[in-house]
N, CA, C and O atoms as CSV, one atom per row, in Angstrom:
chain,resi,resn,atom,element,x,y,z
A,1,MET,N,N,23.706,-39.383,19.610
A,1,MET,CA,C,23.452,-38.856,20.929
A,1,MET,C,C,22.005,-38.374,20.991
A,1,MET,O,O,21.514,-37.712,20.076
A,2,SER,N,N,21.350,-38.711,22.061
A,2,SER,CA,C,19.946,-38.337,22.175
A,2,SER,C,C,19.768,-37.092,23.036
A,2,SER,O,O,20.666,-36.684,23.773
A,3,TYR,N,N,18.588,-36.508,22.921
A,3,TYR,CA,C,18.219,-35.335,23.700
A,3,TYR,C,C,16.945,-35.702,24.443
A,3,TYR,O,O,15.839,-35.456,23.961
A,4,ASP,N,N,17.112,-36.297,25.628
A,4,ASP,CA,C,15.994,-36.871,26.351
A,4,ASP,C,C,15.158,-35.816,27.057
A,4,ASP,O,O,15.663,-34.793,27.519
A,5,ILE,N,N,13.866,-36.099,27.124
A,5,ILE,CA,C,12.913,-35.224,27.805
A,5,ILE,C,C,11.975,-36.089,28.636
A,5,ILE,O,O,11.966,-37.314,28.515
A,6,GLN,N,N,11.193,-35.438,29.474
A,6,GLN,CA,C,10.139,-36.109,30.218
A,6,GLN,C,C,8.867,-35.291,30.099
A,6,GLN,O,O,8.898,-34.061,30.119
A,7,LEU,N,N,7.757,-35.987,29.977
A,7,LEU,CA,C,6.456,-35.344,29.952
A,7,LEU,C,C,5.810,-35.609,31.302
A,7,LEU,O,O,5.711,-36.756,31.740
A,8,MET,N,N,5.367,-34.534,31.962
A,8,MET,CA,C,4.809,-34.661,33.299
A,8,MET,C,C,3.544,-33.829,33.419
A,8,MET,O,O,3.413,-32.774,32.798
A,9,GLN,N,N,2.621,-34.319,34.222
A,9,GLN,CA,C,1.416,-33.565,34.531
A,9,GLN,C,C,1.724,-32.659,35.729
A,9,GLN,O,O,1.894,-33.129,36.854
A,10,ILE,N,N,1.790,-31.364,35.463
A,10,ILE,CA,C,2.128,-30.407,36.511
A,10,ILE,C,C,1.127,-29.257,36.452
A,10,ILE,O,O,1.058,-28.547,35.448
A,11,PRO,N,N,0.354,-29.068,37.517
A,11,PRO,CA,C,-0.576,-27.945,37.511
A,11,PRO,C,C,0.164,-26.618,37.687
A,11,PRO,O,O,0.969,-26.452,38.603
A,12,VAL,N,N,-0.128,-25.692,36.794
A,12,VAL,CA,C,0.436,-24.337,36.881
A,12,VAL,C,C,-0.696,-23.348,36.623
A,12,VAL,O,O,-1.669,-23.685,35.950
A,13,PRO,N,N,-0.579,-22.133,37.150
A,13,PRO,CA,C,-1.615,-21.119,36.880
A,13,PRO,C,C,-1.744,-20.851,35.376
A,13,PRO,O,O,-0.776,-20.968,34.624
A,14,ALA,N,N,-2.941,-20.496,34.963
A,14,ALA,CA,C,-3.228,-20.256,33.541
A,14,ALA,C,C,-2.358,-19.159,32.943
A,14,ALA,O,O,-2.074,-19.187,31.745
A,15,ASP,N,N,-1.932,-18.201,33.744
A,15,ASP,CA,C,-1.141,-17.080,33.224
A,15,ASP,C,C,0.371,-17.327,33.286
A,15,ASP,O,O,1.153,-16.386,33.150
A,16,THR,N,N,0.786,-18.567,33.488
A,16,THR,CA,C,2.207,-18.900,33.563
A,16,THR,C,C,2.875,-18.642,32.224
A,16,THR,O,O,2.343,-19.007,31.176
A,17,SER,N,N,4.049,-18.009,32.260
A,17,SER,CA,C,4.816,-17.813,31.029
A,17,SER,C,C,5.905,-18.880,30.944
A,17,SER,O,O,6.514,-19.262,31.943
A,18,PHE,N,N,6.124,-19.341,29.727
A,18,PHE,CA,C,7.080,-20.420,29.472
A,18,PHE,C,C,8.203,-19.918,28.590
A,18,PHE,O,O,7.997,-18.997,27.799
A,19,PRO,N,N,9.400,-20.506,28.709
A,19,PRO,CA,C,9.743,-21.628,29.574
A,19,PRO,C,C,9.888,-21.208,31.030
A,19,PRO,O,O,10.083,-20.035,31.348
A,20,ILE,N,N,9.786,-22.202,31.895
A,20,ILE,CA,C,10.004,-21.989,33.318
A,20,ILE,C,C,11.430,-22.415,33.608
A,20,ILE,O,O,11.797,-23.567,33.377
A,21,ASP,N,N,12.240,-21.486,34.113
A,21,ASP,CA,C,13.658,-21.784,34.335
A,21,ASP,C,C,13.855,-22.801,35.458
A,21,ASP,O,O,12.926,-23.117,36.202
A,22,GLU,N,N,15.064,-23.296,35.561
A,22,GLU,CA,C,15.381,-24.369,36.499
A,22,GLU,C,C,15.002,-24.025,37.941
A,22,GLU,O,O,14.423,-24.858,38.639
A,23,ALA,N,N,15.316,-22.827,38.390
A,23,ALA,CA,C,15.037,-22.449,39.778
A,23,ALA,C,C,13.539,-22.482,40.081
A,23,ALA,O,O,13.130,-22.950,41.143
A,24,ARG,N,N,12.727,-21.989,39.155
A,24,ARG,CA,C,11.278,-21.996,39.358
A,24,ARG,C,C,10.668,-23.363,39.082
A,24,ARG,O,O,9.603,-23.684,39.611
A,25,ALA,N,N,11.329,-24.170,38.259
A,25,ALA,CA,C,10.799,-25.488,37.898
A,25,ALA,C,C,10.946,-26.504,39.030
A,25,ALA,O,O,10.081,-27.360,39.211
A,26,GLN,N,N,12.023,-26.413,39.781
A,26,GLN,CA,C,12.292,-27.437,40.807
A,26,GLN,C,C,11.133,-27.649,41.783
A,26,GLN,O,O,10.744,-28.796,42.004
A,27,PRO,N,N,10.562,-26.590,42.379
A,27,PRO,CA,C,9.429,-26.848,43.279
A,27,PRO,C,C,8.198,-27.386,42.554
A,27,PRO,O,O,7.434,-28.163,43.127
A,28,LEU,N,N,7.997,-26.981,41.302
A,28,LEU,CA,C,6.853,-27.475,40.532
A,28,LEU,C,C,6.970,-28.971,40.252
A,28,LEU,O,O,5.970,-29.690,40.258
A,29,LEU,N,N,8.192,-29.436,40.006
A,29,LEU,CA,C,8.410,-30.855,39.724
A,29,LEU,C,C,7.963,-31.735,40.886
A,29,LEU,O,O,7.549,-32.875,40.680
A,30,LYS,N,N,8.046,-31.211,42.097
A,30,LYS,CA,C,7.636,-31.978,43.279
A,30,LYS,C,C,6.121,-32.152,43.333
A,30,LYS,O,O,5.625,-33.019,44.053
A,31,ASN,N,N,5.383,-31.340,42.580
A,31,ASN,CA,C,3.916,-31.411,42.570
A,31,ASN,C,C,3.360,-32.145,41.363
A,31,ASN,O,O,2.164,-32.067,41.083
A,32,ARG,N,N,4.218,-32.855,40.649
A,32,ARG,CA,C,3.698,-33.547,39.464
A,32,ARG,C,C,2.686,-34.613,39.882
A,32,ARG,O,O,2.783,-35.218,40.950
A,33,GLN,N,N,1.722,-34.812,39.005
A,33,GLN,CA,C,0.639,-35.745,39.285
A,33,GLN,C,C,0.898,-37.074,38.607
A,33,GLN,O,O,1.539,-37.143,37.559
A,34,LYS,N,N,0.391,-38.120,39.220
A,34,LYS,CA,C,0.557,-39.462,38.664
A,34,LYS,C,C,-0.489,-39.711,37.582
A,34,LYS,O,O,-1.560,-39.106,37.573
A,35,PHE,N,N,-0.148,-40.613,36.679
A,35,PHE,CA,C,-1.103,-41.109,35.701
A,35,PHE,C,C,-1.917,-42.197,36.395
A,35,PHE,O,O,-1.352,-43.064,37.061
A,36,ASN,N,N,-3.216,-42.156,36.244
A,36,ASN,CA,C,-4.078,-43.119,36.928
A,36,ASN,C,C,-3.997,-44.520,36.346
A,36,ASN,O,O,-4.113,-45.504,37.078
A,37,ASP,N,N,-3.801,-44.620,35.046
A,37,ASP,CA,C,-3.848,-45.912,34.362
A,37,ASP,C,C,-2.722,-45.972,33.328
A,37,ASP,O,O,-2.858,-45.456,32.218
A,38,LEU,N,N,-1.620,-46.603,33.702
A,38,LEU,CA,C,-0.446,-46.656,32.808
A,38,LEU,C,C,-0.760,-47.414,31.518
A,38,LEU,O,O,-0.274,-47.048,30.448
A,39,LYS,N,N,-1.557,-48.450,31.617
A,39,LYS,CA,C,-1.931,-49.216,30.424
A,39,LYS,C,C,-2.694,-48.322,29.448
A,39,LYS,O,O,-2.456,-48.386,28.242
A,40,ALA,N,N,-3.599,-47.495,29.948
A,40,ALA,CA,C,-4.368,-46.587,29.084
A,40,ALA,C,C,-3.458,-45.548,28.428
A,40,ALA,O,O,-3.691,-45.162,27.283
A,41,VAL,N,N,-2.427,-45.095,29.139
A,41,VAL,CA,C,-1.475,-44.142,28.559
A,41,VAL,C,C,-0.723,-44.808,27.416
A,41,VAL,O,O,-0.559,-44.210,26.353
A,42,ARG,N,N,-0.264,-46.036,27.623
A,42,ARG,CA,C,0.436,-46.763,26.552
A,42,ARG,C,C,-0.475,-46.967,25.351
A,42,ARG,O,O,-0.047,-46.807,24.208
A,43,GLU,N,N,-1.726,-47.318,25.606
A,43,GLU,CA,C,-2.669,-47.531,24.509
A,43,GLU,C,C,-2.924,-46.233,23.743
A,43,GLU,O,O,-3.076,-46.251,22.522
A,44,LEU,N,N,-2.972,-45.118,24.450
A,44,LEU,CA,C,-3.120,-43.816,23.797
A,44,LEU,C,C,-1.911,-43.532,22.904
A,44,LEU,O,O,-2.064,-43.068,21.774
A,45,LEU,N,N,-0.723,-43.808,23.410
A,45,LEU,CA,C,0.495,-43.618,22.611
A,45,LEU,C,C,0.461,-44.473,21.349
A,45,LEU,O,O,0.850,-44.015,20.275
A,46,LEU,N,N,-0.001,-45.707,21.477
A,46,LEU,CA,C,-0.018,-46.622,20.335
A,46,LEU,C,C,-0.973,-46.182,19.233
A,46,LEU,O,O,-0.876,-46.669,18.106
A,47,LYS,N,N,-1.891,-45.271,19.534
A,47,LYS,CA,C,-2.807,-44.742,18.524
A,47,LYS,C,C,-2.164,-43.630,17.694
A,47,LYS,O,O,-2.702,-43.229,16.663
A,48,ILE,N,N,-1.011,-43.136,18.148
A,48,ILE,CA,C,-0.320,-42.069,17.428
A,48,ILE,C,C,0.431,-42.678,16.248
A,48,ILE,O,O,1.135,-43.677,16.393
A,49,GLU,N,N,0.271,-42.066,15.090
A,49,GLU,CA,C,0.951,-42.566,13.894
A,49,GLU,C,C,2.451,-42.652,14.138
A,49,GLU,O,O,3.067,-41.693,14.603
A,50,GLY,N,N,3.037,-43.806,13.824
A,50,GLY,CA,C,4.469,-44.029,14.002
A,50,GLY,C,C,4.824,-44.761,15.274
A,50,GLY,O,O,5.983,-45.129,15.466
A,51,CYS,N,N,3.843,-44.987,16.165
A,51,CYS,CA,C,4.121,-45.664,17.435
A,51,CYS,C,C,3.785,-47.151,17.343
A,51,CYS,O,O,2.835,-47.556,16.674
A,52,ARG,N,N,4.586,-47.940,18.028
A,52,ARG,CA,C,4.350,-49.386,18.127
A,52,ARG,C,C,4.983,-49.870,19.422
A,52,ARG,O,O,5.746,-49.145,20.060
A,53,TRP,N,N,4.662,-51.094,19.802
A,53,TRP,CA,C,5.242,-51.649,21.025
A,53,TRP,C,C,6.754,-51.764,20.908
A,53,TRP,O,O,7.278,-52.125,19.854
A,54,GLY,N,N,7.445,-51.459,21.986
A,54,GLY,CA,C,8.881,-51.656,22.099
A,54,GLY,C,C,9.141,-52.711,23.160
A,54,GLY,O,O,8.201,-53.334,23.654
A,55,PRO,N,N,10.391,-52.918,23.516
A,55,PRO,CA,C,10.709,-53.928,24.532
A,55,PRO,C,C,10.261,-53.495,25.931
A,55,PRO,O,O,10.240,-52.308,26.255
A,56,GLU,N,N,9.910,-54.474,26.737
A,56,GLU,CA,C,9.598,-54.278,28.153
A,56,GLU,C,C,8.581,-53.162,28.394
A,56,GLU,O,O,8.822,-52.259,29.196
A,57,GLU,N,N,7.464,-53.227,27.710
A,57,GLU,CA,C,6.348,-52.294,27.856
A,57,GLU,C,C,6.670,-50.855,27.458
A,57,GLU,O,O,5.934,-49.936,27.816
A,58,SER,N,N,7.745,-50.656,26.733
A,58,SER,CA,C,8.014,-49.323,26.189
A,58,SER,C,C,7.223,-49.169,24.894
A,58,SER,O,O,6.662,-50.133,24.374
A,59,VAL,N,N,7.188,-47.944,24.387
A,59,VAL,CA,C,6.549,-47.655,23.105
A,59,VAL,C,C,7.611,-47.000,22.228
A,59,VAL,O,O,8.254,-46.032,22.636
A,60,ASP,N,N,7.788,-47.526,21.040
A,60,ASP,CA,C,8.740,-46.966,20.093
A,60,ASP,C,C,8.007,-46.065,19.108
A,60,ASP,O,O,6.894,-46.364,18.677
A,61,PHE,N,N,8.653,-44.960,18.763
A,61,PHE,CA,C,8.116,-44.029,17.780
A,61,PHE,C,C,9.114,-43.909,16.649
A,61,PHE,O,O,10.300,-43.670,16.875
A,62,LEU,N,N,8.626,-44.075,15.433
A,62,LEU,CA,C,9.445,-43.883,14.249
A,62,LEU,C,C,8.805,-42.771,13.435
A,62,LEU,O,O,7.704,-42.921,12.905
A,63,GLY,N,N,9.516,-41.652,13.346
A,63,GLY,CA,C,9.006,-40.495,12.627
A,63,GLY,C,C,9.615,-40.389,11.250
A,63,GLY,O,O,10.087,-41.375,10.684
A,64,ARG,N,N,9.600,-39.187,10.718
A,64,ARG,CA,C,10.133,-38.945,9.375
A,64,ARG,C,C,11.647,-39.064,9.382
A,64,ARG,O,O,12.306,-38.773,10.380
A,65,GLY,N,N,12.181,-39.495,8.261
A,65,GLY,CA,C,13.628,-39.641,8.133
A,65,GLY,C,C,14.147,-40.639,9.147
A,65,GLY,O,O,13.678,-41.775,9.214
A,66,LEU,N,N,15.103,-40.215,9.920
A,66,LEU,CA,C,15.679,-41.094,10.934
A,66,LEU,C,C,15.193,-40.741,12.341
A,66,LEU,O,O,15.826,-41.120,13.326
A,67,SER,N,N,14.087,-40.027,12.440
A,67,SER,CA,C,13.548,-39.661,13.750
A,67,SER,C,C,13.077,-40.899,14.495
A,67,SER,O,O,12.321,-41.712,13.963
A,68,TYR,N,N,13.533,-41.027,15.724
A,68,TYR,CA,C,13.215,-42.205,16.510
A,68,TYR,C,C,13.180,-41.827,17.987
A,68,TYR,O,O,13.982,-41.016,18.450
A,69,ALA,N,N,12.253,-42.415,18.712
A,69,ALA,CA,C,12.204,-42.208,20.159
A,69,ALA,C,C,11.674,-43.471,20.817
A,69,ALA,O,O,10.905,-44.226,20.222
A,70,ARG,N,N,12.096,-43.684,22.044
A,70,ARG,CA,C,11.556,-44.781,22.864
A,70,ARG,C,C,10.932,-44.132,24.093
A,70,ARG,O,O,11.572,-43.345,24.790
A,71,LEU,N,N,9.680,-44.474,24.344
A,71,LEU,CA,C,8.913,-43.863,25.425
A,71,LEU,C,C,8.664,-44.883,26.534
A,71,LEU,O,O,8.242,-46.011,26.280
A,72,PHE,N,N,8.932,-44.466,27.752
A,72,PHE,CA,C,8.723,-45.296,28.925
A,72,PHE,C,C,7.676,-44.623,29.805
A,72,PHE,O,O,7.911,-43.540,30.342
A,73,VAL,N,N,6.535,-45.259,29.948
A,73,VAL,CA,C,5.457,-44.710,30.767
A,73,VAL,C,C,5.691,-45.132,32.212
A,73,VAL,O,O,5.738,-46.321,32.526
A,74,LYS,N,N,5.836,-44.141,33.081
A,74,LYS,CA,C,6.044,-44.385,34.508
A,74,LYS,C,C,4.892,-43.758,35.272
A,74,LYS,O,O,4.062,-43.063,34.685
A,75,ASP,N,N,4.831,-43.995,36.572
A,75,ASP,CA,C,3.719,-43.485,37.384
A,75,ASP,C,C,3.502,-41.991,37.226
A,75,ASP,O,O,2.362,-41.540,37.112
A,76,ASP,N,N,4.587,-41.213,37.218
A,76,ASP,CA,C,4.450,-39.759,37.250
A,76,ASP,C,C,5.117,-39.055,36.071
A,76,ASP,O,O,5.325,-37.843,36.114
A,77,MET,N,N,5.450,-39.793,35.032
A,77,MET,CA,C,6.075,-39.176,33.862
A,77,MET,C,C,6.098,-40.138,32.687
A,77,MET,O,O,5.915,-41.346,32.840
A,78,ILE,N,N,6.324,-39.575,31.521
A,78,ILE,CA,C,6.660,-40.363,30.336
A,78,ILE,C,C,8.076,-39.940,29.987
A,78,ILE,O,O,8.308,-38.808,29.564
A,79,HIS,N,N,9.019,-40.852,30.165
A,79,HIS,CA,C,10.420,-40.563,29.853
A,79,HIS,C,C,10.639,-40.903,28.380
A,79,HIS,O,O,10.270,-41.983,27.919
A,80,ILE,N,N,11.244,-39.970,27.650
A,80,ILE,CA,C,11.459,-40.173,26.217
A,80,ILE,C,C,12.948,-40.143,25.909
A,80,ILE,O,O,13.608,-39.114,26.058
A,81,GLU,N,N,13.467,-41.289,25.476
A,81,GLU,CA,C,14.822,-41.356,24.925
A,81,GLU,C,C,14.671,-40.874,23.489
A,81,GLU,O,O,14.146,-41.588,22.634
A,82,ASN,N,N,15.128,-39.683,23.238
A,82,ASN,CA,C,14.750,-38.948,22.037
A,82,ASN,C,C,15.879,-38.814,21.030
A,82,ASN,O,O,16.991,-38.398,21.355
A,83,ASN,N,N,15.562,-39.176,19.815
A,83,ASN,CA,C,16.421,-38.901,18.666
A,83,ASN,C,C,15.567,-38.288,17.560
A,83,ASN,O,O,15.728,-38.609,16.383
A,84,CYS,N,N,14.661,-37.407,17.959
A,84,CYS,CA,C,13.744,-36.727,17.035
A,84,CYS,C,C,13.999,-35.233,17.090
A,84,CYS,O,O,14.670,-34.731,17.992
A,85,GLY,N,N,13.460,-34.543,16.123
A,85,GLY,CA,C,13.441,-33.096,16.167
A,85,GLY,C,C,12.218,-32.627,16.942
A,85,GLY,O,O,11.364,-33.429,17.322
A,86,ALA,N,N,12.144,-31.338,17.168
A,86,ALA,CA,C,11.043,-30.766,17.939
A,86,ALA,C,C,9.690,-31.052,17.283
A,86,ALA,O,O,8.715,-31.333,17.981
A,87,LYS,N,N,9.621,-30.985,15.971
A,87,LYS,CA,C,8.348,-31.197,15.278
A,87,LYS,C,C,7.777,-32.586,15.577
A,87,LYS,O,O,6.580,-32.723,15.830
A,88,GLU,N,N,8.612,-33.594,15.550
A,88,GLU,CA,C,8.152,-34.959,15.815
A,88,GLU,C,C,7.765,-35.128,17.285
A,88,GLU,O,O,6.766,-35.779,17.592
A,89,LEU,N,N,8.547,-34.548,18.187
A,89,LEU,CA,C,8.201,-34.630,19.610
A,89,LEU,C,C,6.882,-33.922,19.895
A,89,LEU,O,O,6.059,-34.405,20.673
A,90,LEU,N,N,6.695,-32.774,19.257
A,90,LEU,CA,C,5.467,-32.026,19.482
A,90,LEU,C,C,4.244,-32.734,18.893
A,90,LEU,O,O,3.117,-32.511,19.336
A,91,LYS,N,N,4.469,-33.570,17.912
A,91,LYS,CA,C,3.377,-34.395,17.380
A,91,LYS,C,C,2.874,-35.334,18.478
A,91,LYS,O,O,1.667,-35.463,18.684
A,92,ILE,N,N,3.788,-35.978,19.170
A,92,ILE,CA,C,3.435,-36.881,20.267
A,92,ILE,C,C,2.793,-36.081,21.400
A,92,ILE,O,O,1.727,-36.442,21.898
A,93,TYR,N,N,3.448,-34.999,21.798
A,93,TYR,CA,C,2.953,-34.157,22.877
A,93,TYR,C,C,1.549,-33.628,22.573
A,93,TYR,O,O,0.677,-33.629,23.442
A,94,GLY,N,N,1.342,-33.184,21.347
A,94,GLY,CA,C,0.057,-32.629,20.951
A,94,GLY,C,C,-1.091,-33.615,21.096
A,94,GLY,O,O,-2.201,-33.229,21.461
A,95,GLU,N,N,-0.834,-34.863,20.816
A,95,GLU,CA,C,-1.865,-35.887,20.997
A,95,GLU,C,C,-2.113,-36.158,22.470
A,95,GLU,O,O,-3.261,-36.303,22.888
A,96,LEU,N,N,-1.048,-36.229,23.262
A,96,LEU,CA,C,-1.192,-36.536,24.683
A,96,LEU,C,C,-1.850,-35.417,25.472
A,96,LEU,O,O,-2.638,-35.679,26.381
A,97,VAL,N,N,-1.533,-34.171,25.134
A,97,VAL,CA,C,-2.058,-33.042,25.903
A,97,VAL,C,C,-3.579,-32.913,25.742
A,97,VAL,O,O,-4.231,-32.272,26.566
A,98,LYS,N,N,-4.140,-33.504,24.707
A,98,LYS,CA,C,-5.602,-33.509,24.550
A,98,LYS,C,C,-6.258,-34.277,25.703
A,98,LYS,O,O,-7.328,-33.899,26.179
A,99,THR,N,N,-5.618,-35.339,26.138
A,99,THR,CA,C,-6.139,-36.166,27.227
A,99,THR,C,C,-5.621,-35.700,28.582
A,99,THR,O,O,-6.315,-35.811,29.593
A,100,PHE,N,N,-4.395,-35.176,28.595
A,100,PHE,CA,C,-3.750,-34.742,29.842
A,100,PHE,C,C,-3.394,-33.261,29.727
A,100,PHE,O,O,-2.246,-32.929,29.431
A,101,PRO,N,N,-4.360,-32.364,29.955
A,101,PRO,CA,C,-4.144,-30.934,29.710
A,101,PRO,C,C,-3.078,-30.280,30.596
A,101,PRO,O,O,-2.618,-29.183,30.280
A,102,LYS,N,N,-2.682,-30.909,31.671
A,102,LYS,CA,C,-1.644,-30.354,32.542
A,102,LYS,C,C,-0.245,-30.831,32.153
A,102,LYS,O,O,0.726,-30.568,32.862
A,103,LEU,N,N,-0.148,-31.531,31.024
A,103,LEU,CA,C,1.125,-32.105,30.599
A,103,LEU,C,C,2.099,-31.018,30.165
A,103,LEU,O,O,1.766,-30.151,29.357
A,104,LEU,N,N,3.302,-31.078,30.713
A,104,LEU,CA,C,4.383,-30.163,30.353
A,104,LEU,C,C,5.600,-30.955,29.935
A,104,LEU,O,O,5.715,-32.143,30.237
A,105,ILE,N,N,6.505,-30.297,29.244
A,105,ILE,CA,C,7.748,-30.905,28.758
A,105,ILE,C,C,8.875,-30.471,29.679
A,105,ILE,O,O,9.123,-29.278,29.854
A,106,PHE,N,N,9.560,-31.449,30.269
A,106,PHE,CA,C,10.727,-31.154,31.101
A,106,PHE,C,C,11.975,-31.497,30.308
A,106,PHE,O,O,12.223,-32.659,29.988
A,107,ASP,N,N,12.748,-30.482,29.998
A,107,ASP,CA,C,14.000,-30.630,29.251
A,107,ASP,C,C,15.085,-31.036,30.248
A,107,ASP,O,O,15.484,-30.242,31.099
A,108,LEU,N,N,15.549,-32.261,30.137
A,108,LEU,CA,C,16.520,-32.784,31.099
A,108,LEU,C,C,17.883,-32.103,31.008
A,108,LEU,O,O,18.644,-32.127,31.975
A,109,GLN,N,N,18.204,-31.499,29.873
A,109,GLN,CA,C,19.494,-30.848,29.726
A,109,GLN,C,C,19.473,-29.447,30.334
A,109,GLN,O,O,20.363,-29.097,31.109
A,110,SER,N,N,18.477,-28.654,29.995
A,110,SER,CA,C,18.411,-27.271,30.500
A,110,SER,C,C,17.680,-27.177,31.829
A,110,SER,O,O,17.758,-26.159,32.517
A,111,LYS,N,N,16.965,-28.248,32.193
A,111,LYS,CA,C,16.160,-28.288,33.429
A,111,LYS,C,C,15.007,-27.295,33.390
A,111,LYS,O,O,14.536,-26.852,34.438
A,112,GLN,N,N,14.545,-26.938,32.187
A,112,GLN,CA,C,13.425,-26.019,32.015
A,112,GLN,C,C,12.142,-26.799,31.753
A,112,GLN,O,O,12.164,-27.903,31.207
A,113,LEU,N,N,11.022,-26.198,32.155
A,113,LEU,CA,C,9.704,-26.722,31.815
A,113,LEU,C,C,9.151,-25.919,30.648
A,113,LEU,O,O,9.248,-24.692,30.617
A,114,HIS,N,N,8.573,-26.627,29.694
A,114,HIS,CA,C,8.045,-25.993,28.489
A,114,HIS,C,C,6.602,-26.418,28.245
A,114,HIS,O,O,6.154,-27.481,28.674
A,115,ASN,N,N,5.899,-25.545,27.542
A,115,ASN,CA,C,4.668,-25.934,26.867
A,115,ASN,C,C,5.061,-26.102,25.395
A,115,ASN,O,O,6.235,-25.958,25.051
A,116,ALA,N,N,4.107,-26.400,24.538
A,116,ALA,CA,C,4.436,-26.648,23.126
A,116,ALA,C,C,5.079,-25.428,22.468
A,116,ALA,O,O,6.080,-25.558,21.762
A,117,ALA,N,N,4.511,-24.249,22.696
A,117,ALA,CA,C,5.011,-23.041,22.034
A,117,ALA,C,C,6.435,-22.701,22.460
A,117,ALA,O,O,7.263,-22.353,21.618
A,118,SER,N,N,6.729,-22.796,23.748
A,118,SER,CA,C,8.081,-22.438,24.195
A,118,SER,C,C,9.102,-23.483,23.755
A,118,SER,O,O,10.251,-23.148,23.471
A,119,PHE,N,N,8.685,-24.746,23.699
A,119,PHE,CA,C,9.601,-25.799,23.249
A,119,PHE,C,C,9.948,-25.605,21.779
A,119,PHE,O,O,11.109,-25.719,21.386
A,120,GLU,N,N,8.941,-25.315,20.977
A,120,GLU,CA,C,9.179,-25.063,19.551
A,120,GLU,C,C,10.069,-23.840,19.353
A,120,GLU,O,O,10.991,-23.864,18.538
A,121,LYS,N,N,9.797,-22.789,20.086
A,121,LYS,CA,C,10.610,-21.565,19.989
A,121,LYS,C,C,12.047,-21.849,20.423
A,121,LYS,O,O,12.991,-21.389,19.782
A,122,TRP,N,N,12.214,-22.598,21.500
A,122,TRP,CA,C,13.557,-22.908,22.011
A,122,TRP,C,C,14.349,-23.685,20.956
A,122,TRP,O,O,15.538,-23.435,20.756
A,123,TRP,N,N,13.682,-24.629,20.284
A,123,TRP,CA,C,14.367,-25.442,19.266
A,123,TRP,C,C,14.640,-24.671,17.992
A,123,TRP,O,O,15.530,-25.052,17.232
A,124,SER,N,N,13.902,-23.595,17.728
A,124,SER,CA,C,14.092,-22.871,16.477
A,124,SER,C,C,15.077,-21.706,16.620
A,124,SER,O,O,15.340,-20.994,15.650
A,125,ARG,N,N,15.614,-21.514,17.811
A,125,ARG,CA,C,16.559,-20.411,18.018
A,125,ARG,C,C,17.879,-20.730,17.336
A,125,ARG,O,O,18.209,-21.901,17.148
A,126,PRO,N,N,18.637,-19.712,16.963
A,126,PRO,CA,C,19.952,-19.944,16.356
A,126,PRO,C,C,20.897,-20.592,17.371
A,126,PRO,O,O,20.842,-20.303,18.566
A,127,LEU,N,N,21.742,-21.451,16.881
A,127,LEU,CA,C,22.722,-22.101,17.774
A,127,LEU,C,C,23.854,-21.193,18.114
A,127,LEU,O,O,24.759,-21.584,18.852
């Protein structure tokens, strides 16, 4: 079973605290920005260690152990079919946020928006 997420460019004030709960996230999601060049985004992903071309213009990521993800670059998001831990996802996110500083993580299960620190903290909490 996967734990899918989406990466989106969403402008938020510099003093925003994360995670952003579902109620506050919904209006922000409507303001997400499009990627100008989808091909350039895919090429950036392919430079990340462990990434290679997948089917139908997707990008596959193979991390440590059995960590695996398939990334689909869309106009306004990168959808990730995720079978990785937080550390592997944050590796991908960390590379992308250098080019796209407004990039946030949208957790499809909790409907929360995260930055790297809140996502890592959320994943490290006791079950």
